[in-house]
LOTI-77971 format. One line per field, with one value per residue (C-alpha): residue number from 1; x, y, z. Coordinates in nm, 4 decimals. Last residue first. Layout:
! residues N
n <- (NUM  ...)
u <- (X  ...)
v <- (Y  ...)
w <- (Z  ...)
This chain:
! residues 231
n <- (231  230  229  228  227  226  225  224  223  222  221  220  219  218  217  216  215  214  213  212  211  210  209  208  207  206  205  204  203  202  201  200  199  198  197  196  195  194  193  192  191  190  189  188  187  186  185  184  183  182  181  180  179  178  177  176  175  174  173  172  171  170  169  168  167  166  165  164  163  162  161  160  159  158  157  156  155  154  153  152  151  150  149  148  147  146  145  144  143  142  141  140  139  138  137  136  135  134  133  132  131  130  129  128  127  126  125  124  123  122  121  120  119  118  117  116  115  114  113  112  111  110  109  108  107  106  105  104  103  102  101  100  99  98  97  96  95  94  93  92  91  90  89  88  87  86  85  84  83  82  81  80  79  78  77  76  75  74  73  72  71  70  69  68  67  66  65  64  63  62  61  60  59  58  57  56  55  54  53  52  51  50  49  48  47  46  45  44  43  42  41  40  39  38  37  36  35  34  33  32  31  30  29  28  27  26  25  24  23  22  21  20  19  18  17  16  15  14  13  12  11  10  9  8  7  6  5  4  3  2  1)
u <- (-16.4092  -16.3036  -16.2454  -16.0241  -16.1008  -15.8002  -15.8434  -15.5818  -15.2538  -15.1283  -15.4886  -15.4219  -15.6307  -15.4678  -15.1075  -15.1840  -15.3193  -15.0074  -14.7348  -14.8523  -14.7017  -14.3645  -14.3151  -14.3895  -14.1659  -13.8744  -13.9376  -13.9446  -13.6189  -13.4488  -13.5936  -13.5026  -13.1611  -13.0338  -12.9527  -12.7769  -12.5336  -12.4719  -12.4048  -12.1772  -11.8364  -11.9533  -12.1394  -12.4922  -12.5951  -12.6835  -13.0365  -13.1685  -12.9787  -13.1106  -13.4640  -13.4213  -13.3120  -13.6085  -13.8605  -13.7931  -13.8636  -14.0797  -14.3549  -14.3646  -14.3629  -14.6420  -14.8507  -14.7902  -14.8819  -15.2186  -15.2778  -15.2056  -15.4496  -15.7279  -15.6692  -15.6865  -16.0059  -16.1658  -16.0489  -16.2281  -16.0571  -15.8307  -16.0729  -16.1835  -15.8280  -15.7131  -16.0019  -15.9310  -15.5726  -15.6735  -15.8892  -15.9376  -15.8349  -15.8970  -15.6586  -15.6680  -15.2934  -15.2963  -15.4527  -15.8195  -15.9357  -16.2421  -16.4051  -16.7339  -16.5758  -16.5002  -16.8749  -16.8417  -16.6870  -16.6631  -16.6323  -16.3922  -16.1895  -15.8415  -15.9105  -16.1418  -16.1836  -15.8110  -15.7279  -15.9706  -15.8036  -15.4600  -15.5733  -15.6764  -15.3404  -15.1593  -15.3565  -15.2576  -14.8890  -14.9086  -15.0447  -14.7938  -14.5007  -14.6168  -14.3314  -14.0773  -14.2107  -14.2142  -13.8642  -13.7526  -13.8502  -13.5866  -13.3223  -13.1113  -13.4000  -13.2930  -13.5290  -13.4208  -13.7109  -14.0295  -13.9274  -14.1125  -13.8809  -13.9459  -14.2454  -14.4584  -14.1620  -14.3027  -14.6472  -14.5086  -14.3043  -14.6123  -14.8176  -14.5377  -14.4973  -14.8653  -14.8388  -14.5461  -14.7080  -15.0259  -14.8301  -14.6122  -14.9211  -15.0889  -14.7754  -14.7760  -15.1464  -15.0864  -14.7880  -14.9851  -15.2719  -15.0465  -14.9071  -15.2612  -15.3147  -14.9931  -15.1944  -15.3652  -15.0289  -14.9467  -15.2817  -15.2106  -14.8762  -15.0503  -15.2997  -15.0226  -14.8318  -15.1252  -15.3032  -15.0119  -14.6501  -14.7353  -14.9407  -14.6174  -14.5606  -14.8004  -14.5770  -14.2665  -14.4698  -14.5939  -14.2375  -14.1203  -14.4091  -14.3563  -13.9886  -14.0870  -14.3344  -14.0674  -13.8213  -14.0783  -14.1317  -13.7580  -13.7323  -14.0267  -13.8731  -13.5452  -13.7275  -13.9232  -13.6033  -13.4474  -13.7604  -13.7703  -13.9966  -14.3731  -14.6291)
v <- (10.2712  10.2732  9.8974  9.7460  9.4052  9.2801  9.1722  8.9362  9.0006  8.7066  8.6454  8.6452  8.9603  9.1465  9.0599  9.1273  9.4744  9.5624  9.3979  9.5896  9.9163  9.7824  9.5604  9.8494  10.0942  9.8505  9.7831  10.1545  10.2040  9.9270  10.0268  10.3946  10.3515  10.1150  10.4010  10.5663  10.2747  10.2636  10.6378  10.6513  10.6931  10.8501  11.1243  11.1570  11.3949  11.6833  11.7360  11.6223  11.2938  11.2255  11.2971  11.0585  10.7798  10.8436  10.8847  10.5539  10.2981  10.5586  10.5597  10.1857  10.1194  10.3734  10.2046  9.8667  10.0266  10.1291  9.7703  9.6547  9.9059  9.8031  9.4330  9.4911  9.6903  9.4087  9.1441  9.3147  9.2384  9.5292  9.7940  9.6233  9.5537  9.9035  10.0596  9.8346  9.9641  10.3252  10.3324  10.7089  10.8852  10.9089  11.0347  10.8448  10.8191  10.4531  10.5557  10.5042  10.3861  10.4634  10.3205  10.4989  10.7093  10.3926  10.3598  10.6525  10.4198  10.6045  10.9442  10.8145  11.1412  10.9887  10.6215  10.5964  10.9513  11.0174  10.6864  10.7620  11.0963  10.9338  10.6625  10.9205  11.0954  10.7637  10.7075  11.0557  10.9876  10.6367  10.7855  11.0719  10.8388  10.5884  10.5941  10.6236  10.3184  10.0895  10.1829  10.1898  9.8255  9.7032  9.9211  10.2124  10.4112  10.7690  11.0505  11.3907  11.4850  11.3776  11.3484  11.2510  11.2258  11.5227  11.6881  11.6817  11.7931  12.1296  11.9815  11.7025  11.9557  12.1626  11.8584  11.7349  12.0832  12.0890  11.7439  11.8456  12.1788  12.0048  11.7477  12.0147  12.2203  11.9134  11.8427  12.1975  12.1708  11.8511  11.9952  12.3074  12.0811  11.8854  12.2075  12.3239  12.0390  11.8478  11.6553  11.4623  11.3294  11.2213  11.0420  10.8561  10.7370  10.6311  10.4359  10.2611  10.1555  10.0754  9.8675  9.6396  9.6867  9.5658  9.8822  10.0753  10.0023  10.2849  10.5491  10.4350  10.4190  10.7741  10.8919  10.7169  10.8510  11.1966  11.1932  11.0893  11.3778  11.6304  11.4738  11.4956  11.8617  11.9215  11.7120  11.8962  12.2286  12.1257  12.0009  12.3253  12.5285  12.3309  12.3693  12.7390  12.8752  12.8183  13.0961)
w <- (15.6012  15.2395  15.2351  14.9686  14.8201  14.6295  14.2708  14.1217  13.9444  13.7363  13.6329  13.2585  13.2056  13.4934  13.4046  13.0377  13.1161  13.3191  13.1092  12.8006  12.9287  13.0342  12.7305  12.4942  12.6813  12.6738  12.3036  12.2187  12.4090  12.2117  11.8720  11.9177  12.0798  11.8105  11.5744  11.8679  11.8925  11.5187  11.5042  11.8084  11.6453  11.3192  11.5086  11.6373  11.9142  11.6843  11.8150  11.4765  11.5049  11.8541  11.7336  11.4405  11.6750  11.9041  11.6211  11.4454  11.7145  11.8876  11.6260  11.5704  11.9449  12.0003  11.7310  11.8965  12.2292  12.0855  11.9739  12.3298  12.4777  12.2399  12.3061  12.6810  12.6331  12.4332  12.6824  12.9766  13.3085  13.2190  13.3328  13.6532  13.7685  13.6727  13.8651  14.1631  14.1833  14.1231  14.4348  14.4476  14.7632  15.1330  15.3998  15.7275  15.7827  15.6760  15.3446  15.2637  14.9225  14.7134  14.4002  14.3295  14.0561  13.8583  13.7917  13.5506  13.2902  12.9576  13.1267  13.3913  13.3846  13.4074  13.3324  13.0299  12.8986  12.9380  12.7705  12.4869  12.4148  12.4417  12.1975  11.9379  11.9805  11.9320  11.6118  11.4935  11.5510  11.4050  11.0818  11.0583  11.1282  10.8665  10.6179  10.8992  11.0843  10.7825  10.6672  11.0292  11.0826  10.8362  11.0006  10.8711  10.7318  10.7889  10.8702  10.9913  11.2189  11.0447  10.6792  10.3648  10.0611  9.8349  9.6701  9.9853  10.1956  10.2975  10.3519  10.5700  10.7643  10.8453  10.9464  11.1735  11.3202  11.4090  11.5664  11.7884  11.8733  11.9904  12.1946  12.3542  12.4408  12.5938  12.7967  12.9286  13.0083  13.2041  13.3901  13.4844  13.5863  13.8204  13.9649  14.0429  14.2940  14.3661  14.6255  14.3479  14.2326  14.5876  14.6103  14.2857  14.4277  14.7483  14.5380  14.3431  14.6555  14.8829  14.6202  14.5276  14.4233  14.0739  14.0233  14.0785  13.7106  13.6287  13.7838  13.5990  13.2780  13.3261  13.3773  13.0610  12.8518  13.0033  12.9094  12.5558  12.5307  12.6314  12.3861  12.1075  12.1911  12.1512  11.8328  11.6791  11.7735  11.6103  11.3012  11.2773  11.3046  11.0202  10.8065  10.8808  11.1526  11.1718  11.1316)
């Protein structure tokens, strides 16, 4: 049983904020790829060393994602006879009219991509050969060769195209959702309204450029494979 419409919007904004913070943190981690094999692989090794804490974070994020989508469905049903709303929708920009009308669609498409992304890179179900990629740190510890996995994955134009399309959906979703979230959380006022209205498109664009820079750098040969020995 979901709370009132106002309570649902507040919960949706809160879970959206949690997801946004993860998206930013995940991007910061991924961009370490440009630092070379040792940097990104050491980062991955540190994540692995978190052990149960990493899974607690993953399950918490999964719960936030599930609640966010459930609230979206609930609000859509409640507003079926009125103007569709996600948080507290306003269409102040040309792109917002498109983004706000398709929030539910981009949300589900992003979820589908997340499932594929987990199967592709995290669990290697679609590419089990990635499990054979190993790397040894300077202190002798061994871990997964994430650098080579990214190189191999994004050397395939189809996968690069798929990831870029997914980031377009994420851009559409965030370009409207961020500004709406800030409004729902009560952070907007007449003095900062225009500035906060720009927050969604600007932040969404930064995230888009950051994420697509990795597959494009690999596909275009800007970043080249480096042979890493496990022994």
